[in-house]
Legacy VTK file of the C-alpha trace (Angstrom):
# vtk DataFile Version 3.0
C-alpha trace
ASCII
DATASET POLYDATA
POINTS 137 float
-0.159 0.266 0.114
1.041 3.771 -0.307
0.162 6.783 1.001
-0.369 9.909 -1.761
-2.256 12.969 -2.652
-4.098 13.063 -6.060
-5.047 16.229 -7.692
-6.673 16.584 -10.855
-10.171 16.748 -12.344
-12.488 15.095 -14.935
-14.689 16.845 -17.664
-17.478 15.343 -19.723
-20.218 15.989 -22.004
-23.259 13.743 -23.389
-26.257 14.526 -25.759
-29.372 12.591 -26.769
-30.619 13.340 -30.122
-33.548 11.429 -31.127
-32.293 7.727 -31.385
-28.560 9.036 -31.010
-26.835 9.525 -28.054
-22.918 10.299 -27.645
-20.721 11.736 -25.500
-16.808 12.672 -24.899
-14.911 13.224 -21.945
-11.116 14.088 -20.443
-9.558 14.132 -17.497
-6.252 14.551 -15.568
-4.802 12.839 -12.426
-1.595 13.472 -10.687
-0.452 11.642 -7.686
2.397 12.665 -5.229
3.720 9.675 -3.045
4.120 10.196 0.594
6.691 7.615 2.463
7.548 8.063 6.265
11.225 7.870 6.679
12.252 4.795 8.097
9.307 2.738 6.222
9.205 0.020 3.388
7.620 3.180 1.475
10.507 5.568 2.320
11.626 4.835 -1.383
8.618 6.225 -3.234
8.876 9.422 -0.960
8.232 12.523 -3.690
7.588 10.225 -6.488
4.677 11.651 -8.852
2.505 9.722 -11.776
0.331 11.444 -14.118
-2.293 10.474 -15.938
-4.065 12.143 -18.862
-7.313 10.409 -20.573
-9.954 10.755 -23.100
-13.174 8.701 -23.975
-15.767 9.190 -26.547
-18.878 6.791 -27.377
-21.803 6.640 -29.676
-24.817 4.774 -29.425
-27.434 4.744 -32.077
-31.079 2.755 -31.752
-31.520 1.532 -35.382
-35.255 0.503 -34.606
-37.548 -0.417 -31.637
-35.712 -3.847 -31.221
-32.137 -3.343 -32.152
-29.054 -1.031 -31.638
-25.163 -0.259 -32.152
-22.753 0.546 -29.517
-19.316 2.330 -29.967
-16.572 3.494 -27.291
-13.047 4.641 -27.598
-10.556 5.514 -25.276
-6.722 6.677 -24.800
-4.745 7.180 -21.644
-1.415 8.610 -21.392
0.420 7.391 -18.055
3.345 8.736 -16.957
5.071 6.716 -14.219
6.847 8.347 -11.440
9.230 5.088 -10.876
12.320 5.353 -13.004
12.382 1.507 -13.479
8.446 0.870 -14.644
8.332 3.078 -17.724
5.751 5.312 -19.022
2.723 3.817 -20.952
-0.305 4.844 -23.735
-3.690 2.623 -23.263
-6.067 2.843 -26.293
-8.555 0.893 -27.620
-12.087 0.874 -29.036
-15.125 -1.474 -29.126
-18.371 -1.918 -30.800
-21.547 -4.096 -30.421
-24.667 -4.673 -32.022
-27.942 -5.876 -30.024
-31.220 -6.986 -31.103
-34.269 -8.100 -28.718
-35.485 -11.547 -30.158
-38.673 -11.802 -28.473
-40.012 -10.715 -24.634
-37.219 -11.230 -22.438
-34.403 -12.664 -25.079
-31.748 -10.696 -26.445
-28.694 -11.354 -28.524
-25.678 -9.049 -28.660
-22.468 -9.309 -30.779
-19.184 -7.060 -30.165
-15.818 -6.920 -30.824
-12.872 -4.981 -29.085
-9.669 -3.972 -29.556
-7.179 -2.694 -26.686
-3.422 -2.082 -26.534
-0.799 -0.819 -24.081
2.088 1.073 -25.963
5.254 1.159 -23.617
8.256 2.776 -23.739
11.353 0.910 -25.646
12.170 -1.429 -22.476
9.165 -3.187 -22.708
7.181 -4.890 -25.141
3.681 -3.475 -26.322
0.418 -5.478 -25.415
-2.218 -5.987 -27.830
-5.513 -7.889 -27.252
-8.718 -8.428 -29.100
-11.820 -9.789 -27.753
-15.237 -11.084 -29.635
-18.503 -11.469 -27.957
-21.741 -13.399 -29.387
-24.331 -13.911 -26.530
-27.904 -14.540 -25.803
-29.599 -13.359 -22.752
-32.966 -14.372 -21.216
-34.234 -11.994 -18.640
-37.525 -13.040 -16.584
LINES 1 138
137 0 1 2 3 4 5 6 7 8 9 10 11 12 13 14 15 16 17 18 19 20 21 22 23 24 25 26 27 28 29 30 31 32 33 34 35 36 37 38 39 40 41 42 43 44 45 46 47 48 49 50 51 52 53 54 55 56 57 58 59 60 61 62 63 64 65 66 67 68 69 70 71 72 73 74 75 76 77 78 79 80 81 82 83 84 85 86 87 88 89 90 91 92 93 94 95 96 97 98 99 100 101 102 103 104 105 106 107 108 109 110 111 112 113 114 115 116 117 118 119 120 121 122 123 124 125 126 127 128 129 130 131 132 133 134 135 136
């Protein structure tokens, strides 16, 4: 565990326009770590890390029983520790849903996420796919 002082803020805006909903958001976070002298946390005392992020979404109702949803994000993280490196995270997802019958819905979704790190570490990419049916009663 660690003790830290955090400062930052987040802004967002969302809008509904008939069958379409969309929104954007952005934020900043700065953490200053506090480690008491003579403790295991002394090594992190005064370290600072910063995060800057942005996100956007767009949802659209296609008809009374179906719609699509999309999301994209980016995060820049600058570590306060010399050996951990900085990272940029990016990703996007899209899904389609359809109500098949009373209480029965199907969803198909795809996503791609990546973590781009400095030269010392390998980048990481993940892809996901979902196909599902849900019954609610």
